[in-house]
C-alpha positions as a printed Julia matrix, in Angstrom:
148×3 Matrix{Float64}:
  -8.84  -31.37  -36.24
 -11.37  -33.97  -34.96
 -13.75  -33.15  -32.11
 -12.54  -33.8   -28.57
 -14.43  -36.97  -27.65
 -12.88  -37.19  -24.18
 -12.7   -33.65  -22.77
 -10.94  -32.86  -19.52
 -12.05  -29.23  -19.25
 -15.61  -28.02  -18.95
 -17.23  -26.32  -21.92
 -19.73  -24.51  -19.7
 -20.0   -23.99  -15.95
 -22.95  -25.54  -14.19
 -24.09  -24.34  -10.79
 -27.59  -25.61  -10.29
 -30.24  -27.39   -8.32
 -32.84  -29.54  -10.04
 -31.1   -28.82  -13.34
 -31.81  -30.68  -16.51
 -30.95  -27.78  -18.84
 -27.49  -27.57  -20.38
 -27.78  -23.87  -21.13
 -28.9   -22.25  -17.88
 -29.14  -22.87  -14.16
 -32.5   -23.87  -12.75
 -33.02  -23.69   -9.03
 -35.68  -25.93   -7.59
 -36.89  -27.93   -4.65
 -35.47  -28.3    -1.17
 -35.05  -31.7     0.45
 -37.52  -31.8     3.35
 -39.14  -35.25    3.61
 -37.21  -38.27    4.86
 -36.36  -40.93    2.35
 -34.72  -43.26    4.89
 -33.37  -45.63    2.25
 -30.01  -46.62    0.86
 -31.15  -47.54   -2.67
 -31.91  -44.07   -3.99
 -35.34  -45.29   -5.12
 -37.46  -42.8    -3.17
 -39.7   -40.27   -4.89
 -38.71  -37.88   -2.05
 -35.15  -37.47   -3.34
 -34.23  -34.09   -4.81
 -32.45  -33.77   -8.14
 -29.31  -31.75   -7.48
 -27.33  -31.88  -10.73
 -27.43  -33.36  -14.24
 -24.52  -34.02  -16.59
 -24.74  -32.82  -20.19
 -26.92  -35.21  -22.24
 -24.37  -35.52  -25.05
 -20.91  -35.15  -23.54
 -21.32  -35.75  -19.81
 -19.99  -33.45  -17.12
 -17.81  -32.92  -14.09
 -19.28  -32.31  -10.65
 -16.84  -30.68   -8.27
 -19.01  -30.56   -5.16
 -22.44  -30.28   -3.64
 -23.27  -27.37   -1.4
 -26.16  -28.02    0.98
 -27.84  -24.85    2.25
 -30.19  -24.86    5.23
 -33.18  -22.64    4.5
 -34.52  -22.3     8.03
 -34.97  -24.21   11.27
 -34.22  -27.94   10.97
 -33.37  -30.84   13.23
 -30.1   -32.68   12.64
 -30.19  -35.26    9.86
 -28.02  -36.91    7.23
 -27.89  -36.21    3.49
 -27.43  -39.29    1.33
 -26.0   -38.63   -2.12
 -26.8   -40.91   -5.05
 -25.46  -41.2    -8.57
 -28.21  -42.05  -11.06
 -27.55  -43.44  -14.54
 -30.15  -41.17  -16.17
 -32.99  -43.67  -15.79
 -35.95  -43.42  -13.41
 -34.55  -42.7    -9.94
 -37.43  -44.66   -8.41
 -35.84  -47.86   -9.81
 -33.13  -48.98   -7.39
 -30.99  -50.55  -10.15
 -30.48  -47.08  -11.68
 -28.87  -45.64   -8.53
 -25.82  -46.1    -6.39
 -25.24  -44.58   -2.95
 -22.13  -42.43   -3.42
 -21.77  -40.95    0.05
 -23.32  -39.38    3.12
 -22.78  -36.22    5.12
 -24.17  -35.24    8.52
 -26.26  -32.08    8.54
 -26.48  -30.15   11.82
 -29.57  -28.75   13.49
 -30.18  -25.2    12.27
 -32.16  -22.22   13.55
 -33.63  -19.51   11.35
 -31.85  -16.25   12.09
 -32.2   -13.05   10.11
 -29.07  -11.53   11.68
 -26.58  -14.34   11.03
 -25.77  -16.82    8.3
 -27.45  -20.2     8.24
 -25.23  -23.26    7.93
 -23.82  -24.38    4.58
 -22.2   -27.79    4.19
 -19.92  -28.57    1.23
 -19.54  -32.17    0.1
 -16.6   -32.71   -2.31
 -17.28  -35.05   -5.25
 -14.73  -34.38   -8.05
 -16.28  -36.85  -10.49
 -16.51  -37.03  -14.25
 -19.97  -38.35  -15.1
 -21.32  -40.03  -18.22
 -23.86  -38.26  -20.43
 -27.23  -37.82  -18.73
 -26.06  -39.07  -15.32
 -27.65  -37.27  -12.36
 -26.98  -36.57   -8.7
 -29.88  -36.97   -6.26
 -29.97  -36.11   -2.56
 -32.21  -37.59    0.12
 -32.54  -36.98    3.85
 -32.5   -39.55    6.63
 -35.02  -37.63    8.75
 -37.85  -35.26    7.85
 -36.93  -31.65    8.65
 -39.08  -28.54    9.04
 -37.64  -26.01    6.56
 -35.37  -28.04    4.31
 -31.95  -28.21    2.74
 -31.26  -27.08   -0.82
 -28.53  -29.08   -2.58
 -26.65  -27.11   -5.23
 -24.32  -28.9    -7.61
 -21.15  -27.07   -8.68
 -19.39  -28.35  -11.76
 -19.27  -28.1   -15.51
 -20.71  -29.55  -18.71
 -18.38  -31.04  -21.31
C-alpha cells in the first residue's frame, strides 16, 4: 500500500510553545513586549507552534496563559510560511483575541484564554503570536495540535 500523502489524522500529538522539534515538546518564551504591527514582521513575536517539516500538521487551538500581573492587551496571531518571520511577505494575520488584565495570585488560578484555530498547515508552517501592548509578566502561547 502506498504512503498516505494527504493524512487527515495526526501521527503524533504536539502540545508546545516555541517548538521546532517534531519529536518532543519544547516550552519557551513568553510574549511580553509590544509588537504593535499587523504584518507579523516584528522580532518581538513569539513562536507558538510549528508544523512537521515533511508532512505538515494540524493546529487545533492556541492556549494563552498569563504568567503574572499584566495590563489588558490583544494577542495577534500570525501564520508564517516557514520563512523569516521578520519579512512581512512570509506572514499573514490570522486573527486576534483580547487578553484581560491579570493579577498574580498564589491562591487562585490566573486567566487562560483559548483561541480556536482548527487548521491543517503545510510542512514547516509556523504560528507566531504578538502583543498589542507591552505587559509586565507576559503571556505564554501554547499550540495544541498534531504532526502528520
